[in-house]
N, C-alpha and C positions, 0 to 999 in steps of 0.2 A: 711537018709532023712533030709533035712534042715528044721528047724522049721521057721515059719514066723517071721519076725523081730518084736521085741516089740515096741510099740509106744514110742516116745520120749516125756517125760514130764519135765517141768521145773516149778519152783515156780514163782509167779508174780514178785519177786525181780529181776529175771534173764531176764525179758523182755527188748528188745532193738529194735530200728528201724532197719528194714531189716529182722526180723524174720517172717516166714510164720506160722501162728498159726491156730489151729482148736478148736473151742469152743464146748465142750460136753454139750450144753444147748439147750433147746427149742428155736426156732428162735425168739419167742416173749419175751424171758427172758433176752435179752440184747439189747443195742441200735444200734448195727452195722447192715449194709445192708446184710452182708453174715455171715454164721457160720464159714467160713474160709477165711483168707485174709492175706496179707503182711502188717505188721505194717509200717506206713509212718510218724507218728508224735508222739511227746511226749504226746499230748492230748489223743491219742488212748491208750497209755501205762497207763496214769492216769485213764482212764475210765475202762480199763481191770482190773487194780488193785482194783478199787472201787467195782468190782463185788463180791469180797469176796471169790474167788476161792482159794483152797489150792494149786492146780497145774493146769497147762495149757498145752495142747498137742501142739507140734510144728513139722513141717515137715522140716527136715534138708536139704533135696535135693532141696526144693523150697525156701530156705532162702538165703539171701545175707550175713548174719552175723551169728556168733555163739552166743549162749546165754551168758549173763554176768555170772561171777563166782557166785556160790551159796553163799548167805550171811550166816555168822555164826549165830546160834540161839542167840537172844538177850534176856537178863534177865532184867526184870523191876519190881520193887516193886509195882508200880501202873501203870496199863495199861493206855495208852494214850487215851484221849477222842476221839471217832470216829469223823472223819471229815465229814461234809456234802458234797454233790456233788458240784463240781465246776460249774461255768457258762457254760463252754464247755460241761461238762457231762449232765447238765440239757438240753442244746440245743440238744445234741445227743439223749437223751431220748424222748424229744418232737418230734424230727424228726422221730424217730422209731414209736411212737404212731400214727403220721400222716400217715406213710407208711403202718402200719397195717390197719388203717381205709380205706385207698385207696385200699388196697388189698381186703378187705371185699366188698367194693363197686364194684370193678372190677369183683369179682366172682359173685356177684348178677347180674350185668349187663350182664355178659357172659351167666349165666344161663337163663336169660330172652331172650337174643338173640338166644340161642340154642332152647328155647321153640318156638319162632317165626319161626325159620328155619325149625324145625320138622313139624310145622303146614303148612308152605308154601310148603315143599317138598311133604307132603301128598296131598295137594290140587293139585299140578302139576300132581301127579300120578293119582288122580281121574279124573282130566280134560282130560288127555291123554287117559285113558282107556274108558271113557264114551263119547268121542268126536263124534263118529259116531252113537252110539246108542241113545244118548240124546244131540244132537249138541247145541240146544238153551240153555239148562241148563248149559252145559259145558262152553259155551262162556260167560254166565253171571258170572260163577265162575271165569273164567280167568280175566274178567274185574274187578271183585271185588279184586282178588289177586293183579293185577297190580295197582289198585287204592290205596290199602294199602301201596304198595311199593312207589308209587308216593308221598303219604302223608308223609311217613317217610323221603323221600329225600328232599321235599320242606319245610324243617325246617330251622330256623335261627341258628341252632347249627351245629358244625362240624360233619362230617360223618366218622365213624370208620368202617374199613373192618375187620371182625373177621374170624378166621379160625374155621370151625365147625368140629365136630366129624363125621366120615363116618361110622355110626353105622350099617346101613342097607345094607346087601349084595345084589348084583344084582340090584341095583337101579341107576346105573350109568347114564342111559339115562335121568332120571328125575333130577338128580343132575346137569347134563350138561345143561339142559334147564334152571334150576333155576340159576346156576352160571352165564350163559351168560346174563340172564335177570337182575340179581342183579348188576353185574359189569358194564353192558352197561348203566343201569340207573344211577349208581354212576358217570360214565364218562359223561353222558348226563347232569347231574346236575352241574358238574364242568364246562361244556361247556356253561352253562347258558340257557339250554332248559327250556321252560315253561311246564305247566301241560299237554297240548294237545300233544306236541311233545314227552314228556316222556311216555305218555300213548301209543302212536303209537310205540315208541321204545320198551317198555315192551311187548306189544302184539306180535310184530314181533319177538322179542327174544324168547318168550315162544314157538312160532310155527315155528321157523326158520328151524328146521329139521323135520317138520311134514311129508315131502315127503318120509322120510325113512321108513314109514309104508309099502310102496310098494317095499321095497328092502328086498330080502331074509335075514332071520336072520343069516344064516351061513356066509354071507358076512359081515354083520354089526358086528358080534362078532369075526371075523377072526383076529388072532394076527400076522399072517405072512403077508408079503407084498401081496397086491392084484395083480391078473393077469391083463393084459391089458383089457380083456373083463369084468372082475369084476370091475375094476376101471371105465370103461365106464358106466356100469350100476349104480355104486355108484354116479357118477356125474349127473345122471339124477334126483336125488332127489330134486334138485332145481325146475325143471319143474313140477315134481309130486306135490311138495309142493305148487307151484303157483296154480295149478288146484284145489287142496283141499282148499286152502285159499280162493279162489273165492267162493266156495260153502259155506264156513263158514262166508262169508260177512266181511272178514277182510278189514280194511281201505286200500286205495291205498298205503299209506306209509308203512304199515305193510306188504302188499303184495310185495312191492319192496324189503324189507328186506329178505323175504323168498326166493325171486328169485335171489338176488344179493349178499348174504352174503359170497359167495366165489369169488367174483370179487375183483381184486386188481388194485390200481391206476396206476400201471406200465403196465397193460394189460396182466399180466401173469395168471389171474384167469379164472374162468368159471362161467356160460356156454357160454358167448359170448366174453370173453376177452376184456371187456370194460375198458376204461381208465378213469382217474379222472373225466373229465367233464361228462361222461356218467353214473356215479354212484351217487345215491342220498346220501346226507349227513348222514342220519340215517343208511344206509347200510354200509357206511365206518366205523361207530362206531362199528357195530356188527362184521365186518370183523376183527377188531383189537382184540376184546374180545374173539371171537370164536377161533381165532388162538391161543391166550394165553391159553385158557382152554384146547384145543386139545393137545398142547405141554405138559401141566402138567398132563393130564389124558388120556394117550394113551391106546388103547385096551389092550396091555400087559403092566401092571404097571412097569415092569422092564425097559421098554423103555422110560418111562416118564422122563421129565426134572424136576429139582427142579424149584420152582417159580423164584428164582434168575437167573438160567440158561435160563429159558424161556424168561424172559424180556431181558436178555443180548443178546440172539440170535435174538429176534425181532428187537432190536436196531442196532446190528452190522451186521447181515447177511440178514435180511428180511426187512430192513427199507424201501426199494424202493416200497414195496407192499402197504404201508399205507400212508394215508394223514398225513403229518408231525405234524400239530398242535394237533389233537386229540391223536396221538401216544405219543407225548411228555407229554400231560396232563395225559394220562393213566399211563405212567411210573412214573410220579411224585406222582399220587394218590396211586399207589401200593407200592411206596417206593423203595429205593435201595434194601432193603431186604423184599420182600413181605411176607404176612402171610403164614406160612408153611415152611419158610426157617430155616434151622439149622445154628446157628451162634456161633462164639467165641467172647467173650467180651474182652475189653482191660485189664481186670484183669485175663484173661485166663479161666473164667467161660464159660461153654457151655449152650446153651439154644435153645428154639424153638420160633420163632416169632409167636405170637398169634393174634396180631391186629396192624393195622396201622391207625393212624389218618390222614385223607386225607390232612389236612393242616399242619401236622408235619411229613412228610414222612421219615425224618432221625432219628426220635425218636419213634421207635415202642415199643410195649409192648411185653415183652419176658418172657417165662416160663423158670426158671433156674433149671439146674441139681445140686442137692445137696444131696448126699447120706445120710447125717445126718438128713434130713427132709423127712418124709413119702411122697410118691408120690402123694397121694390124698391131701396133704397140701402144695404142691410145691409152692415156692415163685414165684409170677408174678410181674415183675418190669416194671413200666412205665419209659422208659429211658428219657422222657421229665423231669421227676422229679429227675433224677440221673445225675447231672452235670459232675461228674468225670468218668462216664462210657460211652463207645461207642462201636460199633461193629467194629471189625477189619477184619473179613472175614466170608464167608459162608462155610458150610461144607456139603459134600454129606453124606447121611445116611450110606453108606458102610464104611465111615471113622470112624464112632463112635464105641467105645468099646461096647460090648453087653449090659453091665449093664446100660450104658448111653442111648443106643438105647431103651431099655425096659422102662426106666424111662420117657424119653421125648416122646416116642411113636409117631414118625413122621408118618404122614398119608400116606397110600398107594395112596389115591386119595384126591385131594385138593377140598374142598367145602367151600364156603364163604357165608357170610351174612353181610349186612350193618345195622348199627344202629346209631342213634344220640348219641354223646358223652355227658353224663350227666354233666350239669353245664358249658359246654364250648360253648360259642357263636362263630359262624363262624368268623374267623379272629383274635380271642383272641391270 
């Protein structure tokens, strides 16, 4: 039986540009962005030597060079006075401190966003369950929830779309309602809608599938393709929803969303195969967001597309179904790599996109896989602050080694929530 290879260690004197090294230190104990990286400059070598390590681990397979020859031990009667850190090292230390502070701020903001998401999802569940027993109370709660979302959208700060944990099983229907509401209102904000229109959009989104209460559960939960008769019954949920919405006194705009959210501008939708001029603008917004969420969260999670694949399909194969302008804005807001996308960075690091700033779609926030850092302390990098790093490709979950999959924990179902970006005014 072959024993595993021993780690390769060198002394700091053997460092050279092109070596791929791994630091056996806490992430906060050195000034570099990663615990493992390829050396690119003499400044990095000087900083590594200033750490005072007796030896440093390196990866021969990922290195472009071999280490320098080991220096002979030097004898000296009087030890040299220790040098202070160079300006470059001081700058690297300051940058690391700022990065650690940003990480703490991001974790705090994410925890607060998670708290709001949990509260909103519980509210959606209560509204849906009590809708027919206590309709007036439920509608007041729905207006309050939508009002809170409108307030958060109508801020002068940028809006970030966060990936949320799908902690509660069998809550998919409530998550779908909330996903569609949150993403639709985010898109509406970017399209310049005012408070009244955003409120109608949010109410229509929350109740867009209310007609499914009259569809048998065995059809709603079916993971195999529906039969023609089952599909016909499923398509009736828009009419059932319109009837229910009228009883709930939804606004005409919200009622149109409930009835038209499966209509497509090319006439391929249902229930009436309306074309662009016959579909109201708010309904066109919901059609885009509802399609995206259904692609990412199919009844059988194994059939779901990744967020990246869903947007790519909507743009390349389904584009004729949607109004071009709001579709383009939606894709820009979600980013080239939407929250929930597994990615590989330009330094070969693997990560999970956690958030996208709607005004900086090419610079998402990414949770980084690093086995030397405990999973609960994983580094989260804002690529807007990392000029040398970019995403080179997306990855399907099945392509990940098991240890990476377990660490990054890609979601079986994509759930989102939006929040204002602390300290960032819109357009900064």
